[in-house]
C-alpha positions as CSV (number, residue, x, y, z in Angstrom):
1,X,-0.2,-0.1,0.2
2,X,1.3,3.8,-1.0
3,X,2.1,5.9,1.6
4,X,-0.7,8.5,2.8
5,X,1.1,11.3,1.3
6,X,1.6,10.2,-2.1
7,X,-2.3,10.1,-2.1
8,X,-4.5,12.7,-4.1
9,X,-8.1,13.6,-2.8
10,X,-9.2,14.1,-6.5
11,X,-13.3,14.8,-7.8
12,X,-14.8,12.6,-10.8
13,X,-16.6,15.3,-12.8
14,X,-19.3,13.5,-14.4
15,X,-20.2,15.3,-18.5
16,X,-22.7,13.8,-21.1
17,X,-20.8,10.4,-22.3
18,X,-16.7,11.8,-20.1
19,X,-15.4,12.5,-16.6
20,X,-13.2,15.1,-15.7
21,X,-10.7,14.0,-12.9
22,X,-9.6,17.2,-10.9
23,X,-7.6,17.9,-7.5
24,X,-10.3,18.4,-4.9
25,X,-8.2,21.1,-4.0
26,X,-9.1,23.2,-7.1
27,X,-13.0,23.1,-6.7
28,X,-14.2,25.5,-4.3
29,X,-17.8,24.5,-3.9
30,X,-20.9,22.5,-6.1
31,X,-23.7,24.3,-6.3
32,X,-27.3,23.6,-7.5
33,X,-27.8,24.8,-11.2
34,X,-29.0,28.3,-11.6
35,X,-29.3,29.7,-14.8
36,X,-26.5,31.7,-15.8
37,X,-26.6,35.2,-17.2
38,X,-26.2,35.1,-20.7
39,X,-23.7,37.4,-22.4
40,X,-24.0,38.9,-26.7
41,X,-22.2,37.4,-28.7
42,X,-20.7,35.3,-26.7
43,X,-19.6,31.2,-28.0
44,X,-21.9,28.7,-27.4
45,X,-19.8,27.0,-24.5
46,X,-19.9,30.0,-22.4
47,X,-23.3,29.7,-20.6
48,X,-22.8,33.4,-19.2
49,X,-22.5,33.8,-14.9
50,X,-23.5,33.1,-12.3
51,X,-23.7,34.6,-8.9
52,X,-21.4,32.8,-5.9
53,X,-20.2,33.9,-2.7
54,X,-21.2,37.8,-3.9
55,X,-19.1,36.8,-6.6
56,X,-20.1,36.8,-10.3
57,X,-18.7,33.8,-11.7
58,X,-18.0,33.3,-15.9
59,X,-19.7,29.0,-16.4
60,X,-18.8,27.2,-18.7
61,X,-19.6,23.8,-20.8
62,X,-16.8,21.6,-20.8
63,X,-18.4,19.8,-23.6
64,X,-19.2,23.4,-25.9
65,X,-15.4,24.0,-25.2
66,X,-14.0,20.5,-26.9
67,X,-16.8,21.5,-30.0
68,X,-19.0,18.6,-29.3
69,X,-22.9,18.9,-28.2
70,X,-24.0,21.3,-25.4
71,X,-25.7,19.2,-23.5
72,X,-29.1,19.2,-21.9
73,X,-30.1,20.7,-18.7
74,X,-31.7,18.4,-16.1
75,X,-32.6,17.9,-12.4
76,X,-28.5,17.0,-11.8
77,X,-27.2,19.3,-13.2
78,X,-24.7,21.3,-11.1
79,X,-22.4,24.2,-11.3
80,X,-18.8,22.3,-10.0
81,X,-17.0,26.0,-8.8
82,X,-13.2,25.9,-9.8
83,X,-10.4,28.2,-8.5
84,X,-8.7,30.2,-10.8
85,X,-5.3,29.1,-10.9
86,X,-3.8,32.1,-13.2
87,X,-5.4,34.9,-11.8
88,X,-6.9,36.2,-14.7
89,X,-10.7,35.9,-14.1
90,X,-11.7,38.9,-12.7
91,X,-13.6,37.2,-9.5
92,X,-10.9,34.4,-8.8
93,X,-13.5,31.6,-9.9
94,X,-15.3,29.7,-12.5
95,X,-17.9,27.7,-12.7
96,X,-18.2,24.4,-15.1
97,X,-21.3,22.8,-16.1
98,X,-21.7,19.3,-14.7
99,X,-23.6,15.9,-14.8
100,X,-24.1,15.5,-11.5
101,X,-22.5,15.4,-8.4
102,X,-18.5,14.8,-8.7
103,X,-17.6,11.9,-6.9
104,X,-14.5,11.8,-4.4
105,X,-11.8,10.1,-5.2
106,X,-7.8,9.0,-3.5
107,X,-5.6,9.0,-5.8
108,X,-2.2,7.0,-6.6
109,X,0.3,5.7,-8.6
110,X,-0.5,2.4,-7.9
111,X,-4.3,2.8,-9.3
112,X,-3.5,5.3,-11.9
113,X,-1.9,4.7,-15.1
114,X,-1.4,7.2,-18.8
115,X,-4.1,6.1,-21.3
116,X,-3.0,7.1,-24.2
117,X,-5.9,5.5,-26.6
118,X,-6.4,9.8,-27.3
119,X,-4.8,12.5,-28.3
120,X,-5.5,16.3,-27.9
121,X,-4.9,19.6,-29.6
122,X,-2.0,21.8,-28.3
123,X,-3.9,24.1,-26.5
124,X,-7.0,21.8,-26.1
125,X,-8.0,22.3,-23.0
126,X,-7.1,18.6,-22.3
127,X,-3.9,17.7,-20.7
128,X,-4.3,14.1,-21.4
129,X,-6.1,10.8,-20.8
130,X,-6.0,8.4,-17.5
131,X,-6.7,5.0,-16.6
132,X,-8.4,4.7,-12.9
133,X,-9.5,1.0,-13.1
134,X,-12.4,1.1,-15.3
135,X,-12.6,4.6,-15.8
136,X,-10.7,6.5,-18.4
137,X,-11.4,10.1,-17.4
138,X,-9.7,13.3,-18.5
139,X,-7.4,15.3,-17.0
140,X,-8.1,19.6,-17.7
141,X,-6.0,22.2,-18.4
142,X,-7.3,24.4,-15.7
143,X,-5.0,26.8,-16.4
144,X,-5.9,27.0,-20.8
145,X,-9.9,26.8,-19.7
146,X,-9.4,30.0,-17.6
147,X,-7.2,31.4,-20.4
148,X,-10.3,30.8,-22.3
149,X,-12.4,31.8,-20.6
150,X,-10.8,35.4,-19.6
151,X,-10.3,35.9,-23.6
152,X,-14.0,35.4,-24.3
153,X,-14.8,38.0,-21.2
154,X,-12.4,40.3,-22.1
155,X,-14.5,40.7,-26.0
156,X,-17.2,40.7,-24.0
157,X,-16.8,43.2,-20.7
């Protein structure tokens, strides 16, 4: 068994047909869905702004960012509020639409392996895909996603 100091508490974030895996420390909160205030001329993946913790937080669809169809909103839809790692978003946070509650998992070197079955473009908000037991989640590039949101927010603002 691996030393506990080598484990990372992570969240499996459900999307349509995919899951993301992110360190738990990157997530500020998971909130219920609220209709975002839409922004004029925003790309389809930019859902709009929601109020959270006295801030206006941009919310996006990861499926949309990948060029996939936008998911339908359902009773399971949630917003995962992430810390913006690069300080490029005024509120310091951004939200990601999900298809349910993220699942907490402990990850260590014994359970995670690279999965080179897919490749992603250089400017994609995906670093890679990994294999964890029966899952093949994507590791998102949160800094790249923040850049994309910041670029659109400055154009739209």
